[in-house]
Backbone as CSV, one residue per row, in Angstrom:
resi,resn,N_x,N_y,N_z,CA_x,CA_y,CA_z,C_x,C_y,C_z
1,MET,115.278,118.422,149.167,115.981,118.416,147.501,114.790,118.006,146.459
2,ASN,114.630,116.437,146.463,113.664,116.158,145.604,112.557,116.521,145.259
3,ASN,112.006,116.825,146.926,110.647,117.309,146.607,110.587,118.714,145.813
4,LEU,111.834,119.674,146.051,111.683,120.933,145.391,111.888,120.760,144.113
5,LEU,112.730,119.712,143.521,112.550,119.350,142.064,111.317,119.105,141.481
6,TYR,110.824,118.165,142.613,109.206,117.597,141.634,108.473,118.348,141.881
7,ASP,108.664,119.667,142.806,107.582,120.640,143.072,107.824,121.696,141.841
8,ASP,109.280,122.029,141.448,109.653,122.601,140.135,108.901,122.184,138.489
9,LEU,109.230,120.860,138.734,108.469,120.003,137.599,107.265,120.263,137.239
10,ASP,106.516,119.827,138.531,104.805,120.224,138.519,104.649,121.450,138.337
11,ASN,105.006,122.307,138.851,104.571,123.875,138.249,105.074,124.303,136.876
12,LEU,106.265,123.688,136.468,106.604,123.421,134.982,105.658,122.980,134.199
13,ILE,104.795,121.929,134.353,104.480,120.701,133.468,102.732,121.752,133.867
14,LYS,102.260,122.721,134.675,101.069,123.254,134.875,101.312,124.432,134.107
15,ASP,102.307,125.049,134.041,102.524,126.162,132.975,102.410,126.068,131.832
16,ILE,102.958,124.685,131.309,102.793,124.470,130.055,101.360,123.917,129.623
17,VAL,100.638,123.134,130.673,99.281,123.098,130.214,98.258,123.748,130.236
18,SER,98.815,124.808,130.723,97.528,126.141,131.108,98.117,127.235,129.905
19,GLN,99.047,127.067,128.891,99.464,127.841,127.933,98.083,127.524,126.909
20,ASN,97.963,128.815,125.952,96.487,128.885,125.088,96.994,127.811,123.950
21,GLU,98.235,127.752,123.746,98.500,126.699,122.408,98.318,125.039,122.888
22,PHE,98.385,124.618,124.096,98.037,123.619,124.384,96.748,123.146,124.742
23,LYS,95.895,124.124,125.023,94.535,124.200,124.976,93.817,123.957,124.058
24,LYS,94.344,124.771,122.709,93.911,124.894,121.278,94.617,123.578,120.772
25,ILE,95.486,122.812,120.962,95.869,121.571,120.493,94.927,120.677,121.141
26,ASN,94.447,120.739,122.505,93.438,120.018,122.864,92.182,119.580,122.189
27,GLU,91.875,121.152,122.026,90.468,121.904,121.456,90.501,120.975,120.180
28,LEU,91.569,121.288,119.240,91.605,120.913,117.939,91.472,119.510,117.449
29,ARG,92.339,118.482,118.378,92.533,117.091,118.404,90.784,116.535,118.153
30,GLY,90.049,117.254,119.239,88.738,116.723,119.335,87.856,116.716,118.341
31,ILE,88.104,118.559,117.623,87.330,118.742,116.295,87.778,117.761,115.131
32,ILE,89.093,117.868,115.005,89.651,116.872,114.041,88.970,115.694,114.174
33,GLU,89.217,114.858,115.377,88.884,113.455,115.126,87.055,113.113,115.044
34,GLU,86.351,114.457,115.709,84.896,113.924,114.918,84.594,114.678,113.368
35,LYS,85.037,115.716,113.479,84.600,116.493,111.985,85.582,115.533,110.619
36,TYR,86.637,115.127,111.186,87.404,114.291,109.743,87.608,112.872,109.779
37,PHE,86.718,112.214,110.768,86.467,110.941,111.188,86.805,109.884,109.788
38,ASN,86.474,109.906,108.695,86.235,109.500,107.677,87.808,109.909,107.172
39,LEU,88.108,110.888,107.004,89.526,111.121,106.461,90.541,110.595,107.169
40,ILE,90.561,110.472,108.401,91.548,109.752,109.234,91.299,107.963,109.285
41,SER,90.166,107.367,109.079,90.220,106.262,108.860,91.029,106.066,107.808
42,LYS,90.583,106.821,106.205,90.861,106.604,105.203,92.617,106.755,105.096
43,PHE,92.967,107.297,105.758,94.426,107.755,105.981,94.834,106.688,106.522
44,ASN,94.374,106.226,107.776,95.107,105.040,108.799,95.044,103.204,107.593
45,ILE,94.245,103.636,107.161,94.241,102.368,106.219,94.896,102.340,105.222
46,ALA,95.069,103.252,104.344,95.911,103.896,103.610,97.536,103.219,103.888
47,LYS,97.804,103.879,105.208,99.167,103.829,106.125,99.195,102.482,106.204
48,ASP,98.219,101.623,106.439,98.536,100.261,107.282,98.883,99.110,105.925
49,LYS,98.285,99.644,104.892,98.190,98.825,103.617,99.695,98.966,103.186
50,TYR,100.009,100.389,103.211,101.669,101.114,102.688,102.587,100.113,103.752
51,GLU,102.182,100.081,105.061,103.332,99.484,105.928,103.515,98.046,105.591
52,GLN,102.431,97.401,105.284,102.476,95.915,105.144,103.070,95.709,103.732
53,ALA,103.155,96.364,102.848,103.382,96.405,101.363,105.128,96.658,101.434
54,LEU,105.402,97.864,102.369,106.643,97.988,102.190,107.752,96.883,102.221
55,PRO,107.852,96.254,103.107,108.934,94.798,102.963,109.154,93.931,102.046
56,MET,107.686,93.747,101.127,108.057,93.528,99.964,107.456,94.049,99.055
57,LYS,107.714,95.261,98.729,107.517,95.787,97.669,107.929,95.618,96.330
58,GLN,109.209,95.088,96.099,109.701,94.572,94.905,108.385,93.538,94.457
59,TYR,107.872,92.606,95.003,107.253,91.534,94.857,105.472,92.060,94.603
60,ILE,105.251,93.228,94.866,103.891,93.762,94.587,103.637,94.557,93.381
61,ASN,102.923,94.500,92.764,102.948,95.004,91.150,102.047,96.238,91.544
62,ASN,101.315,96.348,92.315,100.332,97.612,92.556,101.155,98.467,93.690
63,PHE,102.606,98.073,93.949,103.176,99.319,95.270,102.942,100.750,94.839
64,ASP,103.420,100.979,93.623,102.701,102.521,93.090,101.513,103.070,93.421
65,GLN,100.682,101.900,93.507,99.455,102.722,93.237,99.048,102.985,95.304
66,ILE,99.528,101.923,95.605,99.329,101.960,97.237,100.030,103.419,98.105
67,CYS,101.376,103.530,97.128,101.924,104.820,97.411,101.216,105.665,97.350
68,THR,100.590,106.151,96.194,99.639,107.037,95.702,98.706,107.256,96.552
69,GLU,97.704,106.230,97.036,96.632,106.135,97.797,96.965,107.096,99.048
70,LEU,98.398,106.167,99.622,98.878,107.048,100.957,98.822,108.662,100.826
71,SER,99.358,108.840,99.685,99.954,110.191,99.353,98.772,111.092,99.405
72,ASN,97.497,110.676,98.499,96.472,111.440,98.266,95.412,111.530,99.674
73,ALA,95.273,110.358,100.337,94.831,110.417,101.749,95.324,111.248,102.545
74,LYS,96.981,111.369,102.827,97.495,112.226,103.788,97.348,113.719,103.184
75,ASN,97.259,114.083,101.643,97.297,115.299,101.424,95.618,115.979,101.773
76,GLU,94.796,115.092,101.526,93.488,115.184,102.086,93.104,116.062,103.212
77,LEU,94.036,114.996,104.159,93.611,115.182,105.617,94.555,116.321,106.103
78,TYR,95.839,116.563,105.545,96.644,117.390,106.339,96.631,118.684,105.528
79,SER,95.288,118.967,104.843,95.066,120.563,104.212,94.005,120.671,104.961
80,LYS,93.415,120.101,105.459,92.490,120.672,106.674,93.241,121.662,107.421
81,ASN,92.190,123.105,107.171,93.028,124.269,108.091,93.005,123.505,109.421
82,GLU,92.063,123.031,110.141,92.350,122.682,111.833,93.709,121.517,111.896
83,VAL,93.738,120.853,110.787,94.819,120.206,110.873,96.543,120.858,110.751
84,ILE,96.222,121.614,109.985,97.343,122.546,109.564,97.559,123.373,110.970
85,GLU,96.521,123.892,111.588,96.968,124.614,112.869,97.171,123.718,114.242
86,LEU,96.863,122.491,113.919,97.187,121.976,114.660,98.815,121.280,114.938
87,HIS,99.403,121.236,113.594,100.708,121.056,113.582,101.786,122.488,113.742
88,ARG,101.296,123.225,113.346,101.939,124.757,113.804,101.944,124.683,114.982
89,LEU,100.629,124.841,116.154,101.027,124.831,117.765,101.502,123.538,118.135
90,GLU,101.651,122.539,117.645,102.474,121.414,118.215,104.264,121.668,118.044
91,LYS,104.506,122.578,116.954,105.418,123.042,116.731,106.201,124.051,117.688
92,ILE,105.119,124.750,118.221,105.528,126.216,119.023,105.854,125.071,120.734
93,ILE,105.018,124.382,120.660,105.057,123.560,122.285,106.290,122.811,121.840
94,GLU,106.790,122.023,120.872,108.119,121.388,120.823,109.226,122.185,121.247
95,LYS,109.075,123.459,120.379,110.158,124.444,120.206,110.531,124.749,121.930
96,GLU,109.398,124.848,122.687,109.780,125.350,123.875,110.136,124.222,124.751
97,LEU,109.641,123.152,124.430,109.810,121.959,125.471,111.464,121.254,125.245
98,ILE,111.916,121.843,123.986,113.272,121.201,123.753,114.256,122.457,124.336
99,HIS,113.804,123.631,124.398,114.690,124.794,124.754,114.467,124.463,126.583
100,ILE,113.166,124.256,127.080,113.277,123.541,128.602,114.548,122.740,128.658
101,SER,114.407,121.534,127.909,114.672,120.470,128.011,116.721,120.843,127.765
102,ASN,117.206,121.677,127.036,118.343,122.290,126.959,118.891,123.089,128.097
103,GLU,117.804,123.881,128.897,118.358,124.794,129.933,118.296,123.300,131.190
104,ILE,117.832,122.587,131.288,117.458,121.728,132.407,118.959,121.030,132.269
105,ALA,119.343,120.214,130.952,120.551,119.610,131.014,121.847,120.801,130.965
106,GLY,121.899,121.906,130.843,122.652,122.932,130.712,122.753,123.321,132.311
107,ALA,122.217,123.147,133.084,122.043,123.464,134.454,123.029,122.652,135.341
108,MET,122.582,121.215,134.645,122.979,120.085,135.542,124.432,119.915,134.930
109,SER,124.791,119.952,133.649,126.387,119.838,133.006,126.490,120.294,131.985
110,ASN,127.357,120.627,131.489,128.259,120.987,130.550,128.339,120.014,129.105
111,LYS,128.084,119.156,129.732,128.452,117.593,128.873,127.619,117.178,128.386
112,PHE,126.170,117.176,128.989,125.485,117.222,128.111,125.054,117.907,127.034
113,LYS,124.647,117.002,125.368,124.501,117.236,124.091,123.106,118.401,124.255
114,GLN,123.241,119.435,123.691,122.003,120.322,123.263,121.240,119.804,122.208
115,THR,120.026,119.873,122.475,119.283,119.588,121.266,119.204,120.682,120.424
116,LYS,119.197,120.717,118.895,119.009,121.791,118.634,117.998,121.988,117.708
117,ILE,116.737,123.304,117.800,115.978,123.570,117.168,116.013,123.488,115.767
118,ILE,115.403,123.129,115.059,115.207,122.785,113.497,114.004,123.480,113.291
119,GLU,114.396,124.776,111.995,113.112,125.591,111.944,112.464,125.049,110.395
């Protein structure tokens, strides 16, 4: 029984990984990391600065500026076509995984809570 379950899960994983969306996600990640390295670095630095300042925001005079820098860095990176496409494809895969998870949970017991897909 366990071997059948493992085989089915292995086949399911192979099916997901072989999908065009999944392949495109991996391709886009490589392109984004290479093409937008400087924007990613700028965003990560701004994010780290924000996360360090957040717990003491009431004591930091330029907290609004730190928030603005993070917002600008995020907008600059997330407005790139490749990043927009990556997020679109990730949502497709996420919905499919939620659907599969719900099917597995439903097959096991009707007492498992079903995850809702939010559009």
